[in-house]
C-alpha positions in Angstrom: 0.0 0.0 0.0 1.1 3.6 -0.8 0.4 4.9 2.8 3.1 7.5 2.8 0.7 10.4 2.4 -3.0 11.2 3.0 -3.9 13.8 0.3 -6.4 16.4 0.9 -8.1 15.4 -2.4 -7.8 12.6 -4.9 -9.1 13.4 -8.4 -9.9 10.5 -10.7 -9.6 11.6 -14.4 -7.7 14.4 -16.0 -10.1 15.7 -18.6 -12.4 18.8 -18.5 -13.7 18.0 -15.1 -10.6 16.6 -13.4 -8.4 19.4 -14.6 -10.6 22.1 -13.3 -11.3 20.4 -10.0 -7.5 20.0 -9.5 -6.9 23.6 -10.5 -9.3 25.1 -8.1 -8.4 22.9 -5.1 -4.6 23.3 -5.5 -5.0 27.1 -5.9 -6.8 27.0 -2.5 -3.8 25.1 -1.0 -5.1 21.5 -1.0 -2.5 18.8 -1.5 -4.1 17.0 -4.5 -3.4 13.8 -6.3 -4.7 13.6 -9.9 -4.9 10.0 -11.3 -5.1 9.4 -15.0 -5.6 6.0 -16.6 -3.7 6.8 -19.7 -0.2 8.1 -20.4 1.2 11.6 -20.6 1.4 12.8 -24.1 4.5 14.2 -25.9 4.3 17.0 -28.4 6.6 15.6 -31.1 5.4 12.0 -30.8 1.7 12.5 -30.4 1.1 15.6 -32.5 3.1 15.0 -35.7 2.3 16.8 -38.9 -0.6 15.3 -40.8 0.0 12.6 -43.5 -0.1 13.8 -47.0 -1.8 12.5 -50.1 -5.3 11.8 -48.8 -8.3 13.9 -49.8 -10.8 11.5 -48.4 -12.9 12.9 -45.5 -14.2 9.5 -44.3 -10.9 7.7 -44.8 -12.4 4.2 -45.0 -9.2 2.3 -45.5 -7.4 3.7 -42.5 -10.5 3.1 -40.4 -10.6 -0.5 -41.7 -7.0 -1.1 -40.7 -7.7 0.2 -37.1 -10.9 -1.8 -37.0 -8.9 -5.0 -37.5 -6.2 -3.7 -35.1 -8.5 -3.6 -32.1 -10.3 -0.3 -32.5 -13.5 -1.7 -33.9 -15.7 0.8 -31.9 -13.4 3.8 -31.9 -12.9 3.7 -35.6 -16.5 4.6 -36.2 -16.1 8.1 -34.6 -16.2 11.1 -36.9 -13.1 12.5 -35.2 -11.1 9.3 -35.8 -8.4 9.5 -38.4 -4.7 8.7 -38.9 -4.0 11.9 -37.1 -6.0 11.0 -34.0 -6.3 7.2 -33.8 -3.6 7.0 -31.0 -5.8 9.4 -29.0 -8.6 6.7 -28.8 -8.5 3.5 -26.6 -8.0 0.0 -27.8 -11.4 -1.7 -27.6 -10.0 -5.2 -26.9 -8.3 -3.9 -23.8 -11.4 -1.7 -22.9 -14.5 -3.8 -23.7 -18.1 -3.0 -22.8 -21.3 -4.8 -23.6 -24.8 -3.8 -24.9 -28.1 -5.6 -25.2 -28.9 -7.3 -28.6 -30.3 -4.7 -31.0 -29.4 -1.8 -28.8 -26.1 -0.5 -30.0 -24.2 2.2 -28.3 -20.8 3.7 -29.5 -18.7 4.5 -26.5 -15.8 6.6 -27.8 -13.0 6.9 -25.2 -9.7 8.7 -24.8 -7.3 7.7 -22.0 -4.4 10.2 -21.7 -3.6 13.2 -19.7 -6.2 15.7 -20.9 -8.7 12.9 -21.9 -11.0 13.8 -24.7 -10.0 17.5 -24.5 -7.4 16.8 -27.2 -10.3 15.9 -29.6 -12.9 18.4 -28.3 -14.5 20.9 -30.8 -14.3 23.4 -27.9 -17.8 24.8 -28.2 -18.4 26.9 -25.1 -22.1 27.3 -24.4 -23.8 28.4 -21.3 -27.1 26.8 -20.1 -30.0 29.0 -19.3 -32.6 28.7 -16.5 -35.1 27.5 -19.1 -32.8 24.4 -19.7 -31.9 24.0 -16.0 -35.6 24.1 -15.0 -37.1 22.4 -18.1 -39.4 20.1 -16.0 -41.2 23.2 -14.6 -42.2 24.1 -18.2 -43.2 20.7 -19.7 -43.7 18.5 -16.6 -41.2 15.9 -17.5 -38.4 14.6 -15.3 -36.4 16.6 -12.7 -35.1 20.1 -12.5 -31.5 20.8 -11.8 -31.1 21.8 -8.1 -29.1 24.9 -9.1 -30.0 28.0 -11.2 -28.1 30.0 -13.8 -27.2 32.4 -11.1 -25.3 29.6 -9.3 -23.3 28.8 -12.4 -22.8 32.3 -13.9 -19.7 33.3 -11.9 -18.0 30.0 -12.7 -18.9 30.2 -16.4 -17.1 33.5 -16.4 -14.1 32.2 -14.5 -13.7 29.4 -17.0 -14.1 31.6 -20.0 -11.7 34.2 -18.8 -9.0 31.7 -18.0 -9.2 29.7 -21.2 -10.1 32.5 -23.6 -13.2 32.2 -25.8 -13.8 33.7 -29.2 -17.4 34.7 -29.8 -19.9 37.5 -29.8 -22.8 38.6 -27.6 -26.0 37.7 -29.3 -28.8 38.4 -26.8 -30.4 35.0 -27.3 -32.1 34.0 -24.1 -31.4 30.2 -24.2 -27.6 30.7 -24.8 -26.7 33.4 -22.3 -23.8 35.6 -23.4 -20.4 35.0 -21.9 -17.0 36.7 -21.7 -15.3 36.8 -25.1 -11.8 37.9 -25.9 -12.5 38.4 -29.6 -15.1 37.6 -32.2 -15.0 34.1 -33.7 -13.6 34.4 -37.2 -15.9 33.1 -39.9 -15.6 32.5 -43.7 -17.1 34.7 -46.4 -19.5 31.9 -47.2 -20.6 31.7 -43.5 -21.2 35.5 -43.5 -23.6 34.9 -46.5 -25.3 32.0 -44.8 -25.9 34.2 -41.7 -27.4 36.9 -43.9 -29.6 34.2 -45.6 -30.7 32.8 -42.2 -31.5 36.3 -40.8 -33.7 37.0 -43.9 -35.4 33.6 -44.2 -35.5 32.4 -40.6 -36.1 35.6 -38.6 -37.8 33.7 -35.8 -34.8 31.4 -35.4 -31.8 33.6 -34.3 -28.4 32.5 -35.3 -24.9 33.6 -34.4 -21.2 32.6 -34.7 -19.9 29.7 -32.6 -18.3 30.3 -29.3 -14.9 28.5 -29.3 -12.3 28.1 -26.5 -8.9 29.3 -27.6 -6.7 26.5 -29.1 -4.0 25.3 -26.7 -1.5 23.3 -28.8 0.3 21.5 -25.9 0.1 18.0 -24.5 -1.0 19.1 -21.0 -4.2 21.3 -20.7 -4.0 24.7 -19.2 -5.9 24.0 -16.0 -3.6 21.1 -15.1 -0.5 23.2 -15.9 -2.0 25.9 -13.5 -2.4 23.2 -10.8 1.1 22.0 -11.3 2.4 25.6 -11.0 1.0 25.7 -7.4 3.3 23.0 -6.2 0.3 21.2 -4.6 -0.5 18.8 -7.4 0.9 15.3 -7.8 0.0 14.0 -11.3 0.2 10.2 -11.7 -0.6 8.8 -15.1 -1.1 5.1 -16.1 -3.3 4.6 -13.0 -6.4 2.7 -13.9 -8.8 3.3 -11.0 -11.0 0.3 -10.1 -12.9 1.6 -7.1 -13.2 3.9 -4.2 -12.0 2.5 -0.8 -14.8 2.8 1.8 -14.3 3.2 5.6 -16.4 0.3 7.0 -17.5 2.3 10.0 -18.4 5.7 8.5 -19.2 4.7 5.0 -17.1 7.6 3.8 -14.5 7.3 1.1 -11.0 6.7 2.4 -9.1 6.7 -0.8 -8.8 5.0 -4.2 -7.6 1.7 -5.5 -6.0 1.6 -8.9 -3.9 -0.8 -11.2 -0.7 0.3 -12.9 -1.6 0.3 -16.6 1.8 -1.1 -17.6 2.9 -3.4 -14.8 -0.6 -4.5 -13.6 0.5 -3.8 -10.0 -2.3 -2.9 -7.6 -2.0 0.2 -5.4 -4.1 2.1 -2.9 -3.9 5.8 -2.1 -5.6 7.6 0.7 -7.4 11.0 0.8 -9.7 13.2 2.7 -11.9 13.7 -0.4 -12.4 11.8 -3.6 -13.5 13.6 -6.7 -14.7 11.3 -9.5 -14.2 12.9 -13.0 -13.5 9.9 -15.2 -16.2 10.8 -17.8 -19.7 9.8 -17.4 -19.7 6.0 -18.1 -16.3 5.4 -16.6 -17.4 7.4 -13.5 -20.5 5.3 -13.1 -18.5 2.1 -13.5 -16.2 3.1 -10.7 -19.0 4.1 -8.4 -21.0 0.9 -9.1 -17.8 -1.1 -8.5 -17.2 0.6 -5.2 -19.5 -1.8 -3.2 -19.1 -2.6 0.4 -21.3 -3.6 3.4 -22.2 0.1 3.8 -22.8 0.6 0.1 -23.8 -2.9 -1.3 -25.1 -1.6 -4.7 -22.2 0.9 -5.1 -21.3 4.1 -3.4 -24.0 6.7 -3.8 -26.7 4.2 -4.7 -29.1 4.3 -1.7 -31.7 5.9 -4.0 -31.4 3.0 -6.4 -30.7 5.6 -9.2 -27.0 5.2 -9.6 -26.4 4.3 -13.3 -30.0 5.1 -14.4 -31.2 8.0 -16.6 -28.2 8.2 -18.8 -28.5 10.1 -22.1 -26.5 11.1 -25.1 -27.3 14.0 -27.4 -29.5 13.1 -30.4 -27.5 14.0 -33.5 -28.3 14.2 -37.2 -25.6 15.1 -39.6 -25.7 16.6 -43.1 -23.0 17.8 -45.4 -22.0 18.4 -49.0 -19.5 20.0 -51.4 -18.6 23.7 -51.4 -15.9 25.5 -53.3 -13.6 27.2 -52.7 -12.4 26.3 -49.2 -11.1 29.5 -47.6 -7.5 29.3 -46.7 -6.1 30.4 -43.3 -9.1 29.4 -41.2 -7.6 26.2 -39.8 -3.9 26.4 -39.7 -3.2 23.7 -37.0 -4.5 20.2 -38.0 -5.2 19.5 -34.3 -7.3 22.7 -33.9 -10.7 21.1 -33.9 -12.5 24.2 -32.8 -11.5 25.9 -36.1 -13.9 23.6 -38.0 -17.0 25.2 -36.6 -18.5 28.6 -37.7 -22.2 29.0 -37.3 -24.5 28.2 -34.4 -28.3 28.2 -34.3 -29.7 27.6 -30.7 -32.9 25.7 -30.2 -36.0 27.3 -31.6 -38.3 24.4 -30.7 -40.3 24.7 -27.5 -38.1 27.7 -26.6 -39.1 30.0 -23.8 -41.5 27.5 -22.3 -43.6 27.1 -25.4 -45.0 23.7 -26.5 -45.3 24.1 -30.3 -43.8 20.9 -31.6 -44.6 17.2 -31.5 -41.9 16.4 -29.0 -40.5 17.8 -25.7 -37.3 19.9 -25.5 -35.3 21.2 -28.4 -32.2 21.0 -30.6 -29.5 23.3 -31.9 -27.6 23.4 -35.2 -23.9 23.8 -35.5 -21.9 23.9 -38.8 -19.5 25.5 -41.2 -19.3 26.5 -44.8 -16.1 26.9 -46.8 -13.8 25.7 -44.0 -13.1 21.9 -44.3 -13.8 19.0 -46.5 -16.2 18.1 -48.1 -17.1 21.9 -48.0 -19.9 22.4 -45.7 -21.6 20.5 -42.8 -24.4 21.1 -40.3 -25.3 18.9 -37.4 -28.6 19.1 -35.4 -27.9 18.3 -31.7 -30.8 17.7 -29.4 -31.9 16.8 -25.9 -32.6 13.1 -25.1 -35.1 12.7 -22.3 -33.7 10.8 -19.3 -35.4 7.5 -18.7 -34.6 4.9 -16.0 -34.2 2.0 -18.6 -31.4 3.9 -20.2 -28.7 2.8 -17.8 -25.1 1.7 -17.0 -24.6 -1.6 -15.1 -21.7 -3.8 -14.3 -21.2 -6.9 -16.5 -19.4 -9.4 -14.2 -19.0 -11.8 -17.2 -16.6 -9.5 -18.9 -13.5 -7.6 -17.6 -11.0 -5.2 -19.0 -7.3 -5.8 -19.4 -6.8 -4.8 -15.7 -9.4 -7.2 -14.3 -12.1 -4.5 -13.6 -15.7 -5.5 -14.5 -16.9 -4.0 -17.8 -19.8 -1.6 -18.2 -23.1 -2.8 -19.7 -24.7 0.1 -21.4 -28.4 0.4 -22.4 -29.3 3.7 -24.2 -31.9 3.9 -26.9 -34.0 6.6 -28.5 -37.6 6.9 -27.3 -40.6 8.0 -29.4 -39.8 11.5 -28.3 -36.4 11.4 -29.8 -37.6 9.8 -32.9 -40.1 12.6 -33.5 -37.3 15.1 -32.9 -35.1 13.3 -35.5 -37.8 13.6 -38.1 -38.0 17.3 -37.4 -34.2 17.7 -37.4 -34.0 16.0 -40.8 -36.6 18.3 -42.3 -35.0 21.4 -40.8 -31.6 20.5 -42.2 -33.1 19.9 -45.6 -34.8 23.4 -45.3 -31.5 25.0 -44.3 -29.6 23.5 -47.3 -32.4 24.7 -49.6 -32.7 28.1 -48.2 -28.9 28.7 -48.2 -28.2 27.1 -51.6 -26.1 24.2 -50.3 -25.9 21.0 -52.2 -26.4 17.9 -50.1 -23.9 15.1 -50.9 -21.5 13.9 -48.2 -19.8 11.4 -50.5 -19.5 13.6 -53.6 -15.7 13.6 -53.4 -15.3 9.9 -52.5 -14.6 7.2 -55.0 -17.0 4.4 -55.8 -15.4 1.9 -53.4 -15.6 4.3 -50.5 -19.2 5.1 -51.3 -20.0 1.4 -51.4 -18.3 0.5 -48.1 -19.7 3.5 -46.4 -23.2 2.5 -47.2 -22.6 -1.2 -46.2 -21.3 0.0 -42.8 -23.8 2.6 -42.2 -25.7 0.5 -39.6 -22.7 0.8 -37.3 -23.0 4.6 -37.3 -26.7 5.5 -38.1 -30.0 4.3 -36.7 -32.9 3.4 -38.9 -34.3 6.9 -38.4 -31.2 8.5 -39.8 -29.6 9.8 -36.5 -26.2 8.8 -35.2 -26.3 5.7 -33.0 -26.5 6.7 -29.3 -23.1 7.5 -27.9 -21.8 8.9 -31.1 -22.4 12.5 -30.1 -19.8 11.8 -27.4 -22.0 13.8 -25.0 -23.0 11.1 -22.7 -24.4 12.3 -19.4 -26.5 11.4 -16.4 -26.5 8.4 -14.1 -25.4 10.2 -10.9 -27.8 13.1 -11.2 -27.8 16.1 -8.8 -31.0 16.8 -7.0 -32.7 18.1 -3.9 -34.0 14.8 -2.6 -31.7 12.0 -1.6 -34.4 9.5 -2.4 -34.5 10.7 -6.0 -30.9 11.6 -6.8 -27.3 10.6 -6.2 -25.7 14.0 -5.6 -26.8 17.2 -3.9 -26.5 20.6 -5.3 -22.7 20.7 -4.7 -22.0 17.5 -6.7 -21.6 15.7 -3.3 -22.8 12.2 -2.7 -25.7 12.0 -0.4 -24.4 8.7 1.0 -20.7 9.6 1.4 -20.3 13.4 1.8 -16.5 13.4 1.0 -17.1 11.8 -2.4 -18.0 14.1 -5.3 -18.8 13.6 -9.0 -18.3 16.6 -11.2 -18.3 15.4 -14.7 -21.5 15.1 -16.8 -22.6 12.1 -14.9 -23.9 14.7 -12.5 -26.3 16.2 -15.1 -30.0 15.6 -14.3 -30.9 16.3 -17.9 -29.0 16.8 -21.1 -29.8 20.3 -22.6 -29.1 20.8 -26.3 -25.9 22.8 -25.6 -22.5 21.2 -25.7 -21.8 20.1 -22.2 -18.1 21.1 -21.9 -18.4 24.5 -20.5 -20.9 23.4 -17.8 -18.7 20.4 -16.9 -15.8 22.8 -16.2 -18.0 25.4 -14.4 -19.5 22.7 -12.1 -16.0 21.2 -11.4 -14.5 24.6 -10.5 -17.5 25.3 -8.3 -17.2 22.0 -6.5 -13.4 22.3 -6.1 -14.0 25.6 -4.2 -16.8 24.1 -2.1 -14.5 21.2 -1.1 -11.8 23.6 -0.1 -14.3 25.5 2.1 -15.5 22.3 3.7 -12.1 21.1 4.5 -11.2 24.4 6.0 -14.2 24.0 8.3 -13.3 20.4 9.0 -16.7 19.2 7.8 -15.6 15.6 7.6 -12.8 13.9 9.4 -9.5 13.0 7.8 -8.9 9.4 6.7 -5.8 8.4 8.7 
C-alpha cells in the first residue's frame, strides 16, 4: 500500500472535469493527487504533422485497418483519423457490452487531458429554461441549481481559457465573456445573412470557441502543477473507491498500474470522480461494500440510471472554394465550426412541436472537406431504462468489471429526429447548399460507407446513441436523496466526502455542448471542497 501520504483530495480523471477540480483545489492550498488511466502525451510524438496525399474525409481504408487492429468501436467516430487514432483507446483492452439490437458507441480517450485533445471546444452556457425544463413541460427533474449559481463559474472558466465569440442576446444561450469575435468565412457570412432574412424567428450567431492550446497538458492542469500542490500520476487505472467500514465515507482510491498491472491504494480526505460519465459510473458501481452494497451513492437505487447522449443528425455536401487560413493547425478542432443556431423548438416554455425539449444546429461552410456541414444536436429525455450496469462476465485488461450500457431513442427522440432532418433539408435549400456527403469519395468508398452505415446510423437517420460523445447522467444532482445521487454541490448524499463533477452529475441533457458546464461545475465543486475542508466538515482518513 502507498500509505506515505494522506492527500487532501484525490481526483480521478484528467479531462475537462478533473483538470478544473484540481486547478481550483490546488490554488486553494489543497494537496491533491490527480490520477489518469492513460499516459502523458508528448508534443513531437503525439502531435506530428498530418500525413499527405489523402483527400478523403471519411478515410475508410485507415478506419478498416484500425478496425482490425483492435479499435472496432473507436474507428466509427467522426473524429477518428490517422492523425488521431492514437488518442482513442483499444477496444480489446477496454471492452463493454450492450443488449442485442441496442447498439451504443462509447468513444473513449485515455491520456492526460482525456478527450480535450479531440474536443470541438464549443463553449455554451445553459439557461434557466434548460436547468428548470421540468417546470415548463412537466417531464423529469429540474436541476437543483440555477443559472445564477453557475454564472460566476462560467465567467471564471471563459476568462482563464479564452473564448472567441460575440454577444447575441439570445435567451437560451446566455452571453459570456469573449476575448475576440470568432472568425468566420465569407461563405458563412452569407449564410448568416440568408438565415436572418429567411428564418427571422430562429436567431443564429457565430460559434463560441475556446482558444486552441497546442500543448500536451491542458492549461488547468498546468496551473495546478504551478502551485506545487499537485501530484500527477498517469497510467493509473482506477478500479474503485476505498470505503471506511465504520463511517461509509471514502478513504481513498484503488488503482492498477496500466503497464505493470500492479495494484495500489492511495488515501485522501476527499475523492472527486471525474473519469467521464460512463467510466465514473462504472467506478461508483464497483465501489460496493457492506455500507454501500449496490455501489457508493446508490441508496436511492438511481446510480447508473437515466443516462443520455445527445440526439444528433448530420448533413454535409461540397462547397468551393475552401477558404485558406481558417484552420492552420491540424489539431485545432475548434476551427472547423463557424455558425450556431440555438434551439428554436419549445423555446421560452412554449410547446409548439410534436416532442418535448429542443435541438440546436452547428456547422460551417467553406472551411473543411467536403465543403460544408451542419449537425442538429438535441436533448434526449432521461429514462430509467437507459442505464449503465456492471457486467461481471466481462472484464477489461486490468481485471475490472466492464460496463453494460443500455441507451436507446424513445418515441420523443424519434419525433425530434424527423423534425431535425426536415429542418436540415430546409436549411440547405434556403442557403443554396448541395447535399452530398460522399461527392468527393470514390465508388469503393461510397459502397463500403453504405454497407457499414448501420454501425453509425439508426434506422431513423440519426447517429447511433453514444456517437455524439456527450453522454451524461447516471449520478444526477437533485434536492431529494431518495430521487438523486448527488446534492447541489455534486456531493454524494451517501458519502459526503465523495464528489462527482463530470457530466454524470447532469440531471438532464440540454441541447448545448456540455463542456463549459462540466468545467464550471467542477470549478464550483473544487472551491466548495476547499471551504468544507477548511471548516473540517468531515474527518481526515488516517
